N, C-alpha and C positions, 0 to 999 in steps of 0.2 A: 430424439424422442419419438417413439413409435406412434403412428396415428392409425386409428381404426374408424370404420364407418359405424360400427356398433360395439359397445361394451356391455356385456351382461354380467351383473354382479350377483352370483348365486347359481349353483349348478344342480338345484333340485328339479323336480318335474317341470315347473313353470319356466325356470331359467333355461333348462336344457332344450325344451321345446322351442323357446324363443330363438336360441342360438341356431338351431337346425333350420328354422324357417328363414332366418337371415341368410344362411348359406344358399338356400333355394333362390333368394332374390339377388344373389351376387354381392352381398355386402362383405367387406373384410371385417371379420368378427373376432372379438376377444371374449372368452368365457373365463371368469375369475371365480374360483371356489376355494374357501379357506380350509375345508375339511374333506368331505368325500362326495364325489359326483353321485347324484341320485338322492342325496339328502335324506330327510325323514321318510320320503316315499319308499325307500328301500330298507333303511336300517332300523328304525324304531317307529314305523307308522303303518302305512297301508299294507305293504308286502308282509312284514313280520306278523302283524296282528291278524291278518287274514289267513296266513299260513297256520298260525296257532289255532285259529277258529276251525279251520278245515280238519286239523288233527283231532281237536276236541270233539267235533261233530261225529267223526268216525268212531271214536272211543264210546261216545254216548249211544250211537246207533247199535253198536255191538252189544252193549250192556242192556239196552232195551229188549234185545232178543233173548239174551241168555238168562236174565234175572227171573222171568216167569217160569223158566224151566229148572230152577233150583241150582243153577251153576254159579260158580264163583265169578265175580265181576272181573272184567279185563282191566288191567292196569298197565300204564306206560311209565317208565322212570323219567324224571326230568332230563336226565342225560340223553335218553332216546329222543325226547321231544326237541331238545336243544340241537341235537345233531341234524334233525330234519330242518329246523329253522335255519341253521347255518348253511345247509345245502341250498336252500331256496335263495338266501341272500347271495351266496357265491354265484349261482347261475345268473341272477339278474345283474350283479356287479360285473361279471365277466362280459356280458353283452355290451355294457357301457365301455369297459376298458378296451375291448377289441375295436369298437366303433371309433373311440377317440384316437386310438393309435393309427388306424387307417386314415382318418381325416387329417391328422397332422403330418403323416408321411406320404401324402399323395403327390408330392412334387410341387405344390403351390403354397403360397403364404396367405391363403384366404382365411384360414381358421387357426386360432391359437388358444390353447388351454393353459392358464396360468394358475398355480396354486399360491394362495396367500389371502390376506385380508385387505379389502379394497375400501377406499374412502375418497370422497370428493375433496379436491383442493380448491377448485372453482367450477363453474358450470360445465366446463369441457375437459378439465384435467382431473385425472384419477391417479391416486398413489396406491401401489400394491406393496404390501409389506409381509415378509416372512422372516424367520430367524436368519440374521446375517445378510439380508438382501432387501433393498428398497428399489422399486422401479416406478417411474412416472410415465404415464401414457396420456395421449389425448384421444378424444372420441367425439365424433359428430353427434352421436346419439347414445343414450344410456338407458338400460332397463334394470331396475332394481328388483331382484327376486331372491331376497335374503331369508325367506321362510319365516317360521315361527317357533316358539318354544312353549312348553306347558306353563299355564298360569299357576302361581302359588297363592297361598293365603297368608295374610299378615299374622305373625305369631305362631305359624306352623313350621317347625324346623325340619325341612326336607333334607334328608341325607342320601336318598336314593338306595338305602339299604333297609331301614326299618320303616321310614315314611317315604314313599316313592311317588314319582309321576309316571306318565305313560312312557317316558324316555327310560326310566330306571328299571321298570318292571322286567325288562328282557334280560337283565343281569342277574335274575334270581338263580340261586344254586339248587333250589328244590321248590316244589309246590308247598306253600305254607299250609298249616293246619287250619288257620282262620285268617281272614282279611276283611278290612272295612274299606268300602269304596265311597268316597265323598263326591257326590255328584251323579245324578241319574239321567244324564244326557246320553248321546250316542256312544261315546267312548266308555263311559262308566257301565252302561248296560251291556256293551260288547264284552268287556272283561268279566262282568258278572256271569254272562253266558258261558264264556270260555272256561272259567274256573269251576263253575258248577257242572259243566259237561264232564270234566275229568273226575269228578266225584270224590275228591280228596280234600277239598277246602270248604270250610264253613264261611259263607260270604254274607256280610252285612252291606246293604245298599242304602245310602242316606239320600233322601230327596226332600227339598224344601216345599215342593208342590204337592198337590193332592194325589197326583199320579205320575208315574215315570213317563218319559218322552212326552211332555205336555204339549209340544208343538204338533204332535200327530193326533189323529182322530182317536176318540175314546176306545172304539172297538179294537184298534191296533194296539194301543198301550195296555189295555186290559188282557189281551191274549198273551202278549210278551210277559207281563207281570205274573200272570197265573202260571206260566211255564217255569219262570224263575223260582217262584215259591214252591212249585211242585218238586223242584230239584233241590230244595233246601235253602234257597236264598232268603234271608230275612230282609224284607223291604220296610224301611222306616220312613213313613210318609208324613209330610207336613211337620217336619222337625228342623231345627237349626243346630248346627255344630257349635257348641259353646266352647269346647276345649279339646285339644289333641296334643298328647305329650308322649315322649319316649319313656318306657320303663326298661329295666335291664334286658329283658327277653321278650318284650311285647310293647304294645301301645295301649294307652287308655284314652277313650274318647267319651265326651259328655254331650248328650242331646237334650235340647229343650223343646218340649211339645207345645201344642196350641194352648194347653191349660197352664203353661208356665212352669210345669214340673221338669226338673233336670234329672236325668238318669245316666249313670256312668256304666260303660261297658269296656271290655278288653278284647283285643285281637292280637294275633302274632305280628301282623304287618298292616300298613295302611296304604291306600292308593288315592292320590288326589286326582280328580277328574273334573276340573272346574273350568275347562276351556283352554285356549291358547292365546298368546300375545305375539304380535309381529316383532321380528328382529330388526330394529331400526337404529339402535344405539351405535355410536361410533362411525356412522356413515358420512358425517360431514354434510348433512342435507342443508344445514343453514348456510354453509359456504357455497353451495350450489344454488341457493336462492329458493329452495323447495319449501313450500308452505306446509306446516303441520297444524292440526287442530290443537289449540292450547289445552283443551280439557282432556282429550283422550291420547294425544301424542300421535295419532294416526295421520298419515299423509292425506292432504285434501286432494281429492281426485275427481275428474270428470271422465268416466269410463276408466281407462288406465292412465290417462294423461295427467301430469301434475300441472301446476301453474307455470312451470318452465316447459315449453312445448316439446323439447327434444328429450325430456326425461320422463319415463313412464315407470309405474310400479305394478307388479303382477303377483299372482299367487297369494300365499299366506301373508306376505309382507303388506298386503292391503288391509289386513285385519278383518276381512269378511270373506264368505264363500270359500272356506278353507278345505277344498276338495281337489284331489289330483286332476280329475278331468276338467274342472273349471279353470284350474291354474294353467294347465297346458293350453286350453282354448284361449285364455287371456294373453298368454305369452305370444302365441302365434298372431293374435289379433293386433297386439301392440306393435309387433314388427311390421305388419302389413300397413298399419296406420303411419308409422315412422317412414316407411318406404314409399308413401304417397299413393298406395293403391286405393281405388274407389271402394268404400266400405259402408255398410249399414252399421248402426249401433249394435254392439255385442248383446245378444239376447240369451239370458240364462233361465228364463221361466220354463222353458221346455227341456231343461237338462234332467237327466235321470240320476237317481241316487239309490244307494242300497245300504242297509244297516245289517250287519252280520250278527243276528240275534237268534233266538229259537222261538218260533221259526224266523227265517230271514225275511226282511221287510224291504221291498223295493217300491219306488214311487216316481212319478213324473207329474209335473204341473201342480195344481192346487188340490188340497184335500177338502173334505166337507167343512171342517172347522174354519179354514181360511175363507171359503165361499161365504159362510155366514157372517164372519167378521167384516167382510167387504160388501155385504148385502147383495150378493150375486144370486139371482134365482137359478136353481139348478135341479136336475133330476139325477137320481142315483140308482144303479143296479148293482146288487151284490150276490155272488154265488159262492157257496162253500166248496172247498176241495172235495168234500164227501160226495159231490155230484159228478166228479170228473173221473173218467176211466183210468187215465194215467196215474192220478193220485191213488186210486184204489189199488192199482197194480203194484205201485211202489210201497203200499201199506203206509202211506204218509198223507193221511186225509185231514190233517189239522191245517187250517188256513182258509183264505178266501181271496177272491178278486172283487174289487170295487171300482166301477167305472162311473165317472162324474161328467155330465154333459150339460150344455146350456138348456134352459127351459124355453125353447122355441122350436120352430119347425125344422131348423137346420140341425139341431142337436150337435153342435160343435163340441169336440172333446175338450174338456177343461182340465182333466187330470185323471190319474188312476193310482190305486194302491194295490199291490200284490203282496200277500202275506202267506208264506209257505215255501215248500220245496220248489226250486227252479224259479223263484219269484223274479230274479234279475233277468232271466231269459225272456220273460213275458212282456216286458214294458217297452222294449225298444221300437217295436212296430207302432205302438201307440204314440210314442214320442215323435216318430217320423210323421204320423198323421196329424198330430198337433202342429208340427212345424209347417206342414203343407196346408193347414186349415181345412182338412178333409172332415166331413161329417161322419156320424156314427154308422150311417147306412152302408158306406163303403166297407166298413169292418165286417158287416154281416155277409158280404159277398166273397170275401177272401176264402181260399181253400187252405185249411190248416191240416198238418199231418195228424194222423190218428194212430194210436192214442198219444196225445200231447197235452201238456199243461196249458198251452196257449189256447186250446179250445174253450177254456173257461172265459177268456176275454171275449171271444166271439159270442158266447152264449149270453154274456152280460149285454152286449149290443142288441141281440135278438130280444132279450127281455124288455129293453126300453121301447122296442117297436112292437111289442106283443106278438112276437114270432118265435119264441123260444120252444125248444123241443120238450123240455120239462116245463110245466106251468107253475109259476111261483105261488099261486094260492094253494096248490097241492102240497108243496114243500115249503111252507111259510117259514119254517125255522132255518132253512138252508138256502132259499132263494127269495130275495126281497127287492122291491122297487119302491121308491118314494120320491115325492117332489117337495122342494122347499122354496118358499117365496117370502120375502121380508114381511113381517107382521102377521104371518099365517102359520098355523101348526103344520107339521108334516102330513102329507097326503099319501097314503099307501095306494099302490096300483091295484086295480081290481083284478 
């Protein structure tokens, strides 16, 4: 029976990152994947959806230019779109395939990739099964990185053709004439953005809350919602899905409003976007002695460590923080902890995120809403893209930067939100400053390239110090500063 220093179950972003870090530390490593290396991160998640968003953004940008000139809108066939998607998937898949081949053929037995379904037999023995073959191995340490799958709703018959999840939507044969999206979180709003960008699909977006993206500040969600509605998306706010059923060539859905009235609608297809659940079934966690929460089924964790110290869980399998970058970070951190390296607790508060909407939304740290919920006194500076030379040059002046700092002399950076073109490129310097605990004054002294979008971040810092080039009282609609303290109303800067 083969013995390994580390067995990683699952070859998605978190599992692959863990396996590669184990190689760095000299561990004899086994990576088990039942399907395809790269997992959702490549095939029906981050890469595919963001490639689709990029294509749709270009189509929308062209049409924004030609429509006012009386020209026919530009259209792409779904066959053309699919071809580009497949090319992107192939390029990423090829990188993994070449990498794995070289690792396994380098003349050592330090790394092995095994295809099959893995489950625990006991805390140190793992059985790997595939058609016609069963292999048992032992491992001193194990990392579970089995990913997640889309959540479904009771009574909703998902067939991935008429009623789809985010896994099935990529199997479309053509863009539908109409589609209803149940759930107005990140994934639901991203697909609403993509489909409305192509201009061929009438989209209904269903939200139980009063506004989409309720975890974000109101100015962020309002801008995204107004753009969706401008492109024809029908946003149903504060409604509950009462019923969703198949018709021969469509779906019928019924919505119940706050007044109790139920209204029926029809669409060609439906997309469920109500979150994801970890893949933990069939792993034999009970045989390994791993404790699970009886209410949720999630593994009980301290960081990434289970109650069995040599077994860790990372990535989507934890049921929280389902992002590629955090999964990779957790995978690497788990290996280092298992390898006995001196470590600090893994910190995710300073991690950067991006939502591929219209406009794109990037963030780091806390937002205003979270500061108020936690009673954190803070100061805020916001500048619109209309004040930035680069945005004016790009003719993309919709958006803003918002910098949030502590309400004290140090003005430590608590968070930032960037909404608009190149938003994701603007936040990483702020994330680094947050990690280093650097105050806002340092940001004012950096030399930014001109013209660049990141100059807006620097101008926010200057506004907080009353040193801005443009003065906020002059452009009160485009440049704003205020202070918030618990129990007090907002205070606008003079």
